[in-house]
C-alpha positions in Angstrom: 2.4 8.3 -7.3 5.8 9.7 -6.1 8.6 7.2 -6.2 9.3 7.5 -2.5 5.7 7.0 -1.4 5.8 4.0 1.0 3.7 1.0 -0.2 3.7 -1.9 2.3 4.9 -5.4 1.5 2.5 -8.3 2.0 3.4 -12.0 2.3 1.8 -15.4 2.1 3.4 -18.3 4.0 4.3 -21.5 2.2 4.4 -25.1 3.4 6.6 -27.8 2.0 4.1 -29.0 -0.7 3.6 -25.4 -1.9 7.3 -24.8 -2.2 7.7 -28.0 -4.2 4.9 -26.9 -6.5 6.6 -23.5 -7.0 9.8 -25.3 -8.0 7.9 -27.1 -10.6 6.2 -23.9 -11.7 9.5 -22.3 -12.5 9.7 -24.6 -15.5 6.4 -23.2 -16.9 7.2 -19.5 -17.1 5.9 -18.6 -20.6 8.4 -17.5 -23.2 5.8 -14.9 -24.3 6.4 -12.9 -21.1 8.7 -10.0 -21.3 12.2 -10.6 -20.1 11.9 -8.3 -17.1 8.7 -10.1 -16.0 10.4 -13.5 -16.4 13.4 -12.4 -14.4 11.2 -10.8 -11.7 9.1 -13.9 -11.3 12.0 -16.3 -11.4 13.8 -14.4 -8.6 10.7 -13.9 -6.5 9.7 -17.6 -6.7 13.3 -18.6 -5.9 13.3 -16.3 -2.8 9.9 -17.6 -1.8 11.1 -21.2 -1.9 14.1 -20.3 0.1 12.4 -18.1 2.7 9.1 -20.1 2.9 7.0 -17.1 2.1 6.0 -15.2 -1.1 6.4 -11.5 -0.7 4.8 -8.9 -2.9 3.9 -5.2 -2.7 0.3 -4.1 -2.1 0.2 -2.7 -5.6 1.5 -5.8 -7.3 -1.0 -8.1 -5.6 -3.4 -8.4 -8.6 -0.5 -9.0 -11.0 1.0 -11.7 -8.8 -2.4 -13.4 -8.5 -2.8 -13.5 -12.3 0.8 -14.8 -12.8 0.4 -17.7 -10.3 -3.0 -18.6 -11.8 -1.4 -18.6 -15.3 1.4 -20.9 -14.2 -1.1 -23.2 -12.5 -3.2 -23.4 -15.7 -0.1 -24.1 -17.8 1.0 -26.9 -15.5 -2.5 -28.4 -15.4 -2.8 -28.3 -19.2 0.4 -30.3 -19.6 -0.7 -32.7 -16.9 -4.0 -33.3 -18.8 -2.1 -34.2 -21.9 0.2 -36.7 -20.2 -2.2 -37.9 -17.5 0.2 -36.6 -14.8 -1.5 -37.0 -11.5 1.3 -35.5 -9.4 1.7 -32.5 -11.8 -2.1 -31.9 -11.6 -1.9 -31.7 -7.8 1.0 -29.3 -7.9 -0.8 -27.2 -10.5 -3.8 -27.0 -8.2 -1.5 -25.8 -5.3 0.0 -23.1 -7.5 -3.5 -22.0 -8.7 -4.8 -21.9 -5.1 -1.8 -19.9 -4.1 -2.8 -17.3 -6.7 -6.3 -17.2 -5.2 -4.7 -16.7 -1.7 -2.7 -13.8 -3.0 -5.8 -12.2 -4.6 -7.6 -12.6 -1.3 -4.9 -10.9 0.8 -6.4 -8.0 2.6 -5.1 -4.4 2.0 -6.8 -3.2 5.2 -4.1 -2.5 7.7 -4.4 -0.7 11.0 -3.0 2.7 10.3 -2.2 5.0 13.3 -1.8 8.6 12.2 -1.9 10.2 15.6 1.7 11.1 15.6 1.3 13.3 12.5 -2.2 14.7 13.0 -3.4 17.7 15.0 -4.3 17.7 18.7 -4.1 13.9 19.0 -3.2 14.3 22.7 -6.8 15.7 23.1 -8.9 14.2 20.4 -9.1 10.8 18.7 -10.9 9.7 15.6 -11.3 6.0 14.9 -12.6 4.4 11.7 -13.6 0.7 11.7 -14.4 -0.9 8.4 -16.2 -4.0 7.2 -13.9 -7.0 7.0 -13.1 -8.8 3.8 -15.1 -11.9 4.9 -18.3 -9.9 5.3 -17.8 -7.8 2.2 -17.5 -10.9 0.0 -20.8 -12.3 1.3 -24.3 -11.1 0.3 -27.4 -11.2 2.4 -25.5 -11.5 5.7 -27.3 -9.7 8.5 -25.8 -6.5 10.1 -25.5 -8.2 13.4 -22.9 -10.6 11.9 -21.0 -7.7 10.3 -17.5 -7.8 11.9 -15.6 -4.5 11.6 -11.9 -4.1 11.7 -10.0 -1.1 13.2 -8.6 0.6 10.2 -7.6 4.3 11.0 -6.7 6.2 14.1 -5.9 9.9 14.0 -6.3 13.2 16.0 -8.8 16.0 15.5 -11.0 15.6 12.5 -13.5 17.5 10.4 -16.6 16.0 8.8 -17.6 18.1 5.8 -21.1 17.2 4.6 -22.0 17.1 1.0 -22.8 20.6 -0.3 -25.2 19.3 -2.9 -26.9 16.2 -4.1 -24.6 13.8 -5.9 -21.5 14.9 -3.9 -19.8 13.0 -1.1 -19.3 14.0 2.5 -15.6 14.0 3.5 -13.9 13.0 6.8 -10.6 14.7 6.9 -7.7 15.6 9.2 -4.8 18.0 8.9 -1.1 17.2 9.4 0.2 18.6 12.8 0.8 22.3 13.2 3.8 23.8 11.4 3.5 21.6 8.2 2.3 23.1 4.9 2.3 22.5 1.2 4.3 24.7 -1.1 1.5 27.2 -1.3 1.7 27.5 2.5 -1.7 26.0 3.0 -2.1 23.5 5.9 -1.3 20.0 4.7 -3.9 17.3 4.8 -3.1 13.9 6.4 -6.2 12.1 5.3 -9.4 12.6 3.3 -12.1 9.9 3.2 -15.1 10.4 1.0 -18.4 9.1 2.4 -22.0 8.6 1.5 -25.1 7.6 3.5 -23.7 9.3 6.6 -25.9 8.7 9.8 -25.4 9.8 13.3 -25.9 6.8 15.6 -25.5 8.5 19.0 -23.3 10.1 21.6 -21.8 8.2 24.6 -19.2 9.1 27.1 -18.2 12.2 25.1 -17.8 10.3 21.9 -19.9 10.8 18.8 -20.7 7.6 16.7 -21.4 7.8 13.0 -21.9 5.2 10.3 -21.4 5.7 6.6 -20.2 4.0 3.4 -17.0 4.8 1.5 -18.2 6.6 -1.6 -18.2 4.4 -4.7 -17.7 7.5 -6.8 -15.3 9.3 -4.6 -12.0 8.2 -6.1 -10.5 11.6 -6.6 -11.2 12.6 -2.9 -9.9 9.3 -1.5 -6.5 10.1 0.1 -5.7 7.5 2.7 -2.0 6.8 3.4 -0.4 3.5 4.3 1.0 2.7 7.8 4.2 4.6 8.5 3.2 7.6 6.4 5.0 10.8 7.6 5.4 13.6 5.0 7.9 15.4 7.3 10.3 12.5 6.9 10.3 12.6 3.1 13.9 13.3 1.7 12.5 16.3 -0.2 10.7 17.9 2.7 12.4 21.1 3.8 12.2 23.9 6.4 10.9 27.2 5.1 13.2 30.0 6.1 11.2 32.8 4.4 8.5 32.9 7.0 8.9 34.6 10.4 8.1 31.3 12.1 10.0 28.5 10.5 8.0 25.4 9.4 8.2 22.3 7.4 7.1 22.2 3.7 5.8 18.9 2.2 7.0 18.2 -1.3 4.6 18.5 -4.2 2.6 15.3 -4.6 3.5 13.7 -1.3 0.4 14.6 0.6 -1.6 11.4 0.5 -2.1 10.4 -3.1 -5.1 8.7 -4.6 -4.2 5.1 -4.2 -6.3 3.3 -6.8 -5.5 -0.2 -5.4 -6.6 0.6 -1.9 -9.6 2.5 -3.1 -10.8 -0.3 -5.3 -10.4 -2.7 -2.3 -12.5 -0.6 0.1 -15.0 1.4 -1.9 -18.6 0.7 -1.0 -17.8 -0.8 2.4 -19.6 0.4 5.5 -17.6 2.1 8.2 -18.2 3.1 11.8 -16.6 6.3 12.9 -16.1 7.5 16.5 -14.9 11.0 17.3 -14.2 12.2 20.9 -11.6 12.7 23.6 -8.3 10.9 23.3 -8.1 7.7 25.2 -5.0 6.1 26.7 -3.9 2.9 25.0 
């Protein structure tokens, strides 16, 4: 993934007891960890204690969950040896904090209307199963809350060409933006299976589907704030008769393995129709 590709920062708020527990956890950073890991954890925990919130990037979420759980386990092991009731409680708080980090959702409302074509006339919305529903089994569809995930302009739904392939919902970057080969740049590609048309109402078409569990290479969904024209290496092509922006190689939405793993297999509701005023 390109160095300048924007990945959002997530955070977990801390109360007084949790901050006290993290102060204790600083003493349990294993010597076996690499120096850079020890320095990073020490600084991050000190900042979290000072600012009452632990911050981490969307990509480092699994790593931070494991680190906190490891610290909690180390604290609890020592407490068991010494029958330390207070240390046990702090160990539990650190371990639970790791679980909270692991459960932090990567689903963020992402509005791409400003960079996708004809968003003044067309609007595509994608709602996705929330984390609470996804983690439960046997819950009826009527209790399936969906979260608004993606909004963008004119879209295309390309159905699977043959059995075993995924359908793809996609949208292009606004007119006048290309890749280096001068092909229209894509803003989003979402691989889908089990695509069903649910109906048409007030000029909008409603579709349900699942995010393809084997569509990793086609999954190109950017984070909030994505705008390829703002990349420092984007430039204006002066060779063409009509000047246009060229997106740098590799900065069209990349396959984000962390986000894909988080959402694969979830059901989505898609509505496509005329743009509506907010």
